C-alpha positions in Angstrom: -40.7 -25.4 -3.3 -38.5 -26.4 -0.5 -38.9 -29.1 2.3 -41.5 -29.5 3.8 -43.8 -27.2 1.4 -42.8 -30.1 -1.5 -45.0 -32.6 0.6 -48.2 -30.7 0.6 -49.4 -31.9 -2.8 -48.5 -35.6 -1.3 -46.6 -36.7 -4.2 -46.4 -40.5 -4.9 -42.7 -39.5 -6.5 -40.2 -37.0 -5.6 -37.3 -36.8 -8.3 -33.9 -35.5 -7.6 -31.6 -34.8 -10.1 -28.1 -33.7 -10.9 -27.9 -30.7 -13.8 -24.7 -30.7 -15.6 -24.2 -33.5 -17.7 -27.4 -35.2 -16.6 -30.1 -32.8 -17.7 -27.7 -31.1 -20.2 -25.7 -33.2 -22.8 -22.5 -34.7 -22.4 -20.6 -33.1 -25.2 -21.7 -29.5 -24.0 -21.2 -30.1 -20.0 -21.3 -26.6 -18.1 -18.0 -27.2 -16.0 -16.3 -28.5 -19.3 -17.1 -25.7 -21.2 -16.2 -23.0 -18.5 -12.8 -24.9 -17.5 -11.8 -26.1 -20.9 -12.3 -22.8 -22.7 -12.4 -20.4 -20.1 -10.1 -21.8 -17.6 -7.2 -24.1 -17.0 -8.1 -26.4 -19.7 -9.4 -30.2 -20.3 -6.7 -32.1 -18.9 -6.4 -30.7 -15.6 -10.0 -30.6 -15.3 -10.1 -34.5 -16.3 -7.4 -35.0 -13.7 -9.2 -33.2 -10.9 -12.3 -35.5 -11.7 -10.0 -38.5 -11.3 -8.4 -37.4 -8.1 -11.8 -36.9 -6.4 -13.3 -39.9 -7.3 -10.0 -41.9 -6.2 -10.2 -40.1 -2.7 -7.1 -37.8 -3.7 -8.6 -34.5 -3.2 -12.2 -33.4 -2.0 -14.4 -32.2 -4.8 -14.5 -29.1 -2.9 -11.1 -27.9 -3.4 -11.0 -29.5 -7.1 -14.2 -27.6 -8.3 -12.7 -24.4 -6.5 -9.5 -24.6 -8.6 -11.5 -25.1 -11.8 -13.6 -22.5 -11.2 -11.0 -20.0 -9.8 -9.4 -20.6 -13.7 -12.3 -18.6 -15.2 -11.8 -15.0 -15.3 -14.2 -14.3 -17.7 -16.9 -11.8 -16.2 -20.2 -13.7 -14.9 -23.0 -12.1 -17.3 -20.5 -13.3 -20.2 -20.3 -16.7 -18.8 -24.1 -17.1 -18.8 -24.2 -15.7 -22.3 -21.9 -18.1 -23.7 -23.2 -21.1 -21.7 -26.9 -20.1 -23.3 -25.2 -20.1 -26.8 -23.5 -23.5 -26.5 -25.3 -25.6 -23.7 -27.9 -28.2 -25.2 -30.6 -29.8 -23.3 -31.1 -33.8 -23.3 -33.9 -33.7 -26.2 -36.2 -36.1 -23.9 -35.8 -33.8 -20.4 -38.7 -31.7 -21.7 -40.8 -34.8 -22.2 -39.8 -35.8 -18.6 -40.7 -32.6 -17.0 -44.3 -32.0 -18.8 -45.3 -35.5 -17.6 -43.8 -34.7 -14.0 -45.8 -31.6 -13.8 -49.1 -33.3 -15.1 -48.6 -35.9 -12.4 -47.3 -33.9 -9.5 -44.1 -35.2 -9.4 -41.7 -32.7 -7.9 -38.2 -32.2 -9.9 -35.5 -30.7 -7.5 -32.1 -29.8 -8.9 -29.3 -30.8 -6.4 -26.1 -29.4 -8.2 -22.5 -28.5 -7.3 -22.8 -25.7 -10.2 -24.3 -22.1 -9.3 -27.8 -21.3 -9.2 -28.3 -18.2 -11.3 -26.3 -20.2 -14.1 -28.7 -23.1 -13.7 -31.7 -20.7 -13.6 -30.7 -19.1 -16.7 -30.0 -22.4 -18.7 -33.4 -24.0 -17.8 -35.9 -20.9 -18.5 -33.6 -20.5 -22.1 -33.9 -24.2 -22.8 -37.2 -25.3 -21.1 -39.2 -22.4 -20.7 -40.9 -20.1 -17.9 -42.4 -23.4 -16.6 -39.0 -24.1 -15.3 -38.9 -21.4 -12.9 -41.1 -23.9 -10.7 -38.0 -26.2 -10.5 -36.2 -26.0 -7.1 -32.7 -25.4 -7.3 -30.5 -26.3 -4.4 -27.0 -25.7 -5.7 -24.1 -22.9 -4.9 -24.1 -19.1 -5.0 -21.8 -16.6 -6.9 -20.5 -13.6 -4.9 -18.6 -10.6 -5.6 -15.2 -10.8 -5.3 -13.5 -8.3 -2.7 -13.1 -4.9 -4.2 -14.7 -6.0 -7.5 -18.2 -6.9 -9.0 -19.6 -10.0 -10.9 -19.4 -8.1 -14.4 -15.8 -7.4 -14.0 -12.8 -9.3 -15.3 -12.0 -11.9 -12.3 -14.6 -10.4 -10.5 -16.4 -13.3 -9.1 -16.2 -16.4 -6.9 -18.1 -19.5 -5.7 -19.8 -19.5 -2.6 -20.2 -22.7 -1.2 -23.7 -24.2 -0.3 -22.1 -25.8 3.0 -19.0 -26.5 4.6 -18.6 -30.3 3.3 -15.8 -31.5 1.7 -18.5 -31.6 -1.4 -19.0 -28.0 -1.2 -22.7 -28.9 -1.8 -23.5 -32.1 0.0 -26.6 -33.2 -1.8 -27.6 -36.0 0.9 -28.4 -32.9 3.2 -31.2 -32.0 1.1 -32.3 -35.8 0.6 -32.2 -36.8 4.2 -35.2 -34.4 5.5 -37.6 -36.3 3.3 -36.5 -39.9 4.7 -36.5 -38.6 8.4 -39.7 -37.0 7.8 -41.4 -40.4 6.9 -39.2 -42.5 9.3 -40.7 -40.2 12.0 -44.2 -40.6 10.8 -45.0 -44.0 9.8 -48.4 -43.6 9.4 -48.1 -41.2 6.6 -47.6 -42.9 2.6 -43.8 -42.1 1.7 -43.1 -40.8 -1.8 -40.5 -42.8 -3.6 -37.6 -41.0 -4.1 -35.6 -41.3 -7.3 -32.1 -39.4 -8.1 -30.4 -39.1 -11.7 -26.8 -38.3 -11.8 -23.4 -38.9 -13.8 -20.0 -37.9 -12.2 -18.3 -37.1 -9.2 -20.4 -34.5 -7.6 -22.9 -36.9 -7.2 -21.3 -39.5 -4.7 -22.9 -37.7 -1.8 -26.4 -38.5 -3.4 -25.7 -41.9 -4.5 -27.1 -43.9 -1.3 -29.7 -41.4 -0.2 -32.7 -42.4 -2.4 -34.7 -45.6 -3.5 -33.6 -46.0 -6.9 -30.5 -44.1 -8.7 -30.1 -43.7 -12.4 -26.5 -43.5 -13.3 -25.5 -42.1 -16.7 -24.1 -44.9 -19.0 -20.1 -44.5 -19.1 -19.7 -42.0 -16.4 -17.6 -41.8 -13.4 -20.9 -42.5 -11.2 -21.4 -46.1 -12.6 -17.7 -46.6 -12.0 -18.1 -45.6 -8.3 -21.5 -47.4 -7.6 -19.8 -50.7 -9.0 -17.1 -50.0 -6.8 -18.9 -49.6 -3.7 -21.5 -52.2 -4.4 -24.3 -49.3 -4.5 -27.6 -50.5 -6.4 -28.2 -48.5 -9.6 -29.8 -48.7 -13.2 -28.2 -47.2 -16.1 -29.8 -44.6 -18.4 -28.4 -42.7 -21.7 -30.8 -40.1 -21.9 -34.2 -39.1 -20.3 -36.3 -41.1 -22.4 -35.7 -44.3 -20.4 -35.8 -42.1 -17.3 -39.3 -41.0 -18.0 -40.4 -44.9 -18.9 -39.0 -46.4 -15.7 -40.4 -43.4 -13.8 -43.8 -43.7 -15.2 -43.9 -47.7 -14.8 -42.8 -47.0 -11.2 -45.7 -44.5 -10.9 -48.3 -46.7 -12.4 -47.4 -49.5 -10.6 -46.1 -51.3 -13.5 -42.9 -52.3 -12.1 -40.9 -52.3 -8.7 -38.0 -50.7 -7.7 -36.4 -54.3 -6.8 -37.2 -55.3 -10.2 -35.8 -52.4 -11.6 -32.6 -52.4 -9.8 -31.9 -55.8 -10.7 -32.5 -55.5 -14.2 -30.0 -52.5 -13.8 -27.3 -55.1 -11.9 -27.8 -57.4 -15.2 -27.5 -54.7 -17.5 -24.4 -53.5 -16.0 -22.6 -56.8 -15.4 -23.3 -57.6 -19.4 -21.7 -54.2 -20.5 -19.0 -55.1 -18.4 -18.4 -58.5 -20.2 -18.7 -56.8 -23.3 -16.1 -54.0 -22.3 -13.5 -56.9 -21.1 -14.5 -59.1 -24.7 -13.7 -55.7 -26.6 -10.1 -55.5 -24.7 
């Protein structure tokens, strides 16, 4: 359910999450499979991510170039992705818990809605149709159709340098409660891993950043509080503790900072 319908059940927590590389596993990332195997290759994809992280190019331009290099008909792309993408093994547990406790899960992705919906239903089941997806769309190229070779292209969600500025979906929730101080405000959480999540990094009460990925690098550089996760088992444990009042956001963020500092020391020691 889109805002403001999401708030009708008075959720204690709203959970926003990236999809590619966050809900899916690292070694079967949607973007990687599409561009590495069907498009211009791994080296240019990684260089594009690095250039985005270092503000040399916008994510919008980098991702457009990646997707334009894929000429495979769109239905075939979906089929190949459904055959190759793997879900984080603990996401189903998290989603089951979220449904039982009326915690909305909202996917904010710089990918494409029809691909994400197909994958979620394929990997999670029909109940995944209840997950709200805010993402980019896919349209026919002029004079062609999506089921033809080189027949489709991205239609970005907005005009921002991200193509999809994820903060634009989160901010109305914050504004809603800022304008209504007497209403109970839900805790807002976000999970992500990479450069497509930079626009959302500062917008929620707690950020889960995937260990060893670009989002951790960005948060450390920019001084953004975060906690590291490796899979959805730890996200579920932390979210449940917050939901049940067994821990606080401040404590989780402090523990996350300590853990990140220890990991940096370990990396320096290894070097």
